[in-house]
VMD Tcl script that draws the C-alpha trace (Angstrom):
set ca {
  {31.49 -5.01 30.25}
  {29.01 -2.34 30.71}
  {31.52 0.32 29.43}
  {31.84 -1.52 26.40}
  {27.95 -1.98 26.04}
  {27.70 1.87 26.55}
  {30.45 2.61 23.86}
  {28.60 0.22 21.33}
  {25.38 1.67 22.01}
  {26.73 5.22 21.70}
  {28.45 4.08 18.33}
  {25.20 2.78 16.88}
  {23.26 5.73 17.88}
  {25.93 8.26 16.10}
  {25.24 6.23 12.97}
  {22.65 7.63 10.60}
  {19.63 5.30 9.77}
  {19.21 3.94 6.85}
  {16.14 5.08 4.73}
  {14.46 2.70 3.00}
  {12.03 2.85 -0.07}
  {9.55 0.31 -1.56}
  {8.85 -0.12 -5.01}
  {5.54 -2.82 -6.19}
  {5.56 -2.95 -9.90}
  {5.16 -6.10 -12.04}
  {7.07 -4.76 -14.62}
  {10.84 -5.38 -13.79}
  {12.69 -2.99 -16.07}
  {10.71 -0.21 -14.84}
  {11.57 -1.20 -11.07}
  {15.07 -1.29 -11.91}
  {15.20 2.57 -13.38}
  {12.91 3.83 -10.79}
  {15.31 2.15 -8.21}
  {18.23 3.82 -9.64}
  {16.57 7.40 -9.29}
  {15.65 6.57 -5.87}
  {19.34 5.40 -4.93}
  {20.99 8.05 -7.23}
  {18.65 10.89 -7.06}
  {16.70 10.61 -3.43}
  {19.59 9.19 -1.64}
  {17.88 6.17 -0.43}
  {20.06 3.44 0.81}
  {17.99 0.52 0.52}
  {14.94 0.04 -2.14}
  {12.92 -3.11 -1.93}
  {11.54 -4.24 -5.50}
  {8.41 -6.48 -5.23}
  {6.09 -7.29 -8.35}
  {2.86 -8.18 -6.68}
  {0.45 -6.48 -3.84}
  {0.87 -9.34 -1.23}
  {4.34 -9.34 -1.54}
  {4.67 -5.83 -0.84}
  {2.22 -6.12 1.95}
  {4.93 -8.92 3.39}
  {7.55 -6.67 2.92}
  {6.19 -3.66 4.58}
  {5.39 -5.94 7.62}
  {8.97 -7.22 8.08}
  {10.78 -3.99 7.26}
  {9.22 -1.12 9.87}
  {11.92 1.33 8.38}
  {10.47 1.84 5.00}
  {9.76 5.57 4.52}
  {8.28 5.75 0.95}
  {5.81 3.24 -0.78}
  {5.24 3.25 -4.42}
  {2.50 0.79 -5.88}
  {1.27 0.46 -9.60}
  {-2.24 -0.17 -10.07}
  {-2.45 -2.69 -12.35}
  {0.02 -5.41 -10.87}
  {-1.19 -8.86 -9.77}
  {-3.57 -8.71 -6.30}
  {-4.08 -4.72 -6.20}
  {-7.66 -3.71 -5.93}
  {-7.09 -0.14 -6.91}
  {-6.68 2.71 -4.79}
  {-9.03 1.35 -2.19}
  {-6.34 -1.44 -1.50}
  {-4.12 1.26 -0.96}
  {-6.20 3.15 1.58}
  {-5.77 0.30 4.06}
  {-2.22 0.31 3.82}
  {-2.36 3.95 4.57}
  {-4.21 3.76 7.62}
  {-1.98 0.79 8.91}
  {1.20 2.65 8.41}
  {0.43 6.56 9.19}
  {4.16 7.51 8.89}
  {4.65 5.80 5.51}
  {4.28 8.12 2.64}
  {2.08 6.05 0.02}
  {1.92 7.24 -3.61}
  {0.46 5.62 -6.98}
  {3.03 5.49 -9.87}
  {1.13 4.64 -12.71}
  {0.55 4.27 -16.65}
  {-3.08 4.40 -16.03}
  {-3.44 8.34 -15.92}
  {-7.30 8.48 -16.41}
  {-8.89 10.92 -14.02}
  {-11.04 8.60 -12.14}
  {-7.77 6.95 -10.66}
  {-6.34 10.10 -9.94}
  {-9.42 11.38 -8.18}
  {-9.82 7.73 -6.25}
  {-6.13 7.75 -5.07}
  {-6.60 11.11 -3.62}
  {-10.23 10.71 -1.98}
  {-8.51 7.38 -0.12}
  {-6.10 9.70 1.58}
  {-3.12 8.97 -0.67}
  {-0.11 11.23 -0.87}
  {0.05 11.26 -4.87}
  {-0.78 9.99 -8.21}
  {2.59 10.08 -10.40}
  {2.09 9.24 -13.92}
  {4.64 7.24 -15.74}
  {4.94 9.37 -18.60}
  {5.93 12.13 -16.67}
  {10.06 12.93 -16.95}
  {12.79 11.54 -14.74}
  {13.32 15.21 -13.24}
  {9.59 15.44 -12.49}
  {9.10 12.07 -10.92}
  {12.03 13.03 -8.77}
  {10.34 16.83 -7.91}
  {7.27 14.81 -7.38}
  {8.51 12.53 -5.13}
  {10.49 15.15 -2.98}
  {7.29 17.00 -2.68}
  {5.55 13.93 -1.32}
  {8.90 13.20 1.20}
  {8.22 16.90 2.61}
  {4.64 16.37 3.32}
  {2.82 17.67 0.32}
  {0.56 15.89 -2.11}
  {1.17 15.70 -5.42}
  {-1.21 15.89 -8.43}
  {-0.39 15.33 -11.86}
  {-0.43 18.48 -14.06}
  {-3.40 17.15 -16.56}
  {-5.50 16.72 -13.26}
  {-4.52 20.69 -11.95}
  {-6.72 22.32 -14.33}
  {-9.74 20.91 -12.93}
  {-10.79 21.04 -9.31}
  {-10.07 17.37 -7.78}
  {-12.59 16.14 -5.78}
  {-11.41 14.53 -2.24}
  {-14.52 13.54 -0.87}
  {-14.62 9.74 -0.36}
  {-17.26 8.43 -2.93}
  {-20.55 7.27 -1.73}
  {-21.16 3.82 -3.04}
  {-24.23 2.69 -4.40}
  {-26.33 -0.26 -3.08}
  {-24.80 -3.54 -4.64}
  {-26.05 -7.19 -4.97}
  {-24.51 -9.71 -3.09}
  {-22.48 -11.13 -6.32}
  {-20.87 -7.71 -6.84}
  {-19.78 -7.14 -3.44}
  {-17.99 -10.56 -3.29}
  {-16.65 -9.88 -6.98}
  {-15.13 -6.44 -5.38}
  {-12.59 -8.53 -3.35}
  {-8.94 -9.50 -4.85}
  {-7.99 -13.25 -4.54}
  {-6.31 -12.74 -1.21}
  {-8.60 -11.15 0.36}
  {-11.29 -13.89 -0.60}
  {-8.53 -16.26 0.77}
  {-8.40 -14.31 4.23}
  {-12.33 -14.24 4.10}
  {-12.46 -17.83 3.83}
  {-10.30 -18.24 6.66}
  {-12.26 -16.24 9.16}
  {-15.24 -17.73 7.98}
  {-13.66 -21.19 9.15}
  {-12.72 -19.16 12.40}
  {-9.14 -19.20 12.03}
  {-6.86 -16.90 13.85}
  {-4.68 -14.18 11.90}
  {-1.84 -16.69 12.82}
  {-3.33 -19.71 11.74}
  {-4.21 -17.84 8.23}
  {-0.88 -16.35 7.82}
  {0.41 -19.94 8.17}
  {-1.90 -21.56 5.99}
  {-1.62 -19.23 3.12}
  {2.52 -18.92 3.61}
  {2.05 -14.79 4.09}
  {3.10 -12.58 7.26}
  {0.56 -12.18 9.92}
  {1.02 -8.27 9.47}
  {-0.39 -8.81 5.82}
  {-3.38 -10.65 7.02}
  {-4.02 -7.85 9.57}
  {-3.98 -5.38 6.41}
  {-6.40 -7.62 4.30}
  {-8.91 -7.84 7.23}
  {-8.53 -4.13 7.73}
  {-9.60 -3.92 3.62}
  {-12.59 -6.42 4.36}
  {-13.89 -4.85 7.47}
  {-14.07 -1.42 5.43}
  {-15.50 -3.23 2.14}
  {-18.29 -5.12 4.18}
  {-18.84 -1.93 6.47}
  {-18.32 -4.34 9.77}
  {-16.61 -3.68 13.03}
  {-15.30 -7.11 13.85}
  {-14.46 -10.50 12.67}
  {-18.01 -11.95 13.94}
  {-19.95 -9.52 11.97}
  {-17.68 -9.89 9.00}
  {-18.21 -14.09 9.12}
  {-22.02 -13.52 9.60}
  {-22.26 -11.06 6.79}
  {-19.95 -13.32 4.24}
  {-21.85 -16.31 5.21}
  {-25.11 -14.87 4.32}
  {-23.46 -13.48 0.75}
  {-22.27 -16.35 0.11}
  {-25.08 -18.77 1.08}
}
mol new
graphics top color blue
foreach p $ca { graphics top sphere $p radius 0.5 }
foreach p [lrange $ca 0 end-1] q [lrange $ca 1 end] { graphics top cylinder $p $q radius 0.2 }
display resetview
């Protein structure tokens, strides 16, 4: 039995690990085309498609082998590059990049300022997109050609003081749901069960809330949220 077990383990270790990627974009046809590029040109064994930010977080939580995650900025649940900064911090080995039709300089600079590995405009040719992704997978950051002409500031922006209403309006709908659970004193597992999302997804939203409200723990978060809502 021991010999058989060791033989099985040896076979498993000799097999190459499957590589996985994630595409989060609410445009189905674009997801399909990008998935084919990732499979045919970059050799990914598995490409997971999601149409919303929360679904993407769930898949990241239950698929630890994902190597590359590509996010559109305009899909449901997305709070902009700041939302992806929390993904970046939660999965330090994951390559995270924006691939978007919103190609203005502000989005590019914000993506780089929040530590993402690149911003890829959807208007680029297939060959250029593949080249950009190869750079990202090799550990480089990709900046679109339109931005290279001028220096890109990558220093985190200092936000001006905001009113209570502005602070609350800056949250995504799912972040509001998680915040409501925190205020009620629910644990992460209870929030996950109530919202029907993965516990790992709750943790990512919680990290985003800590950053958004500039607090260090759940108690400070609940106290500040109650003050703003009261």
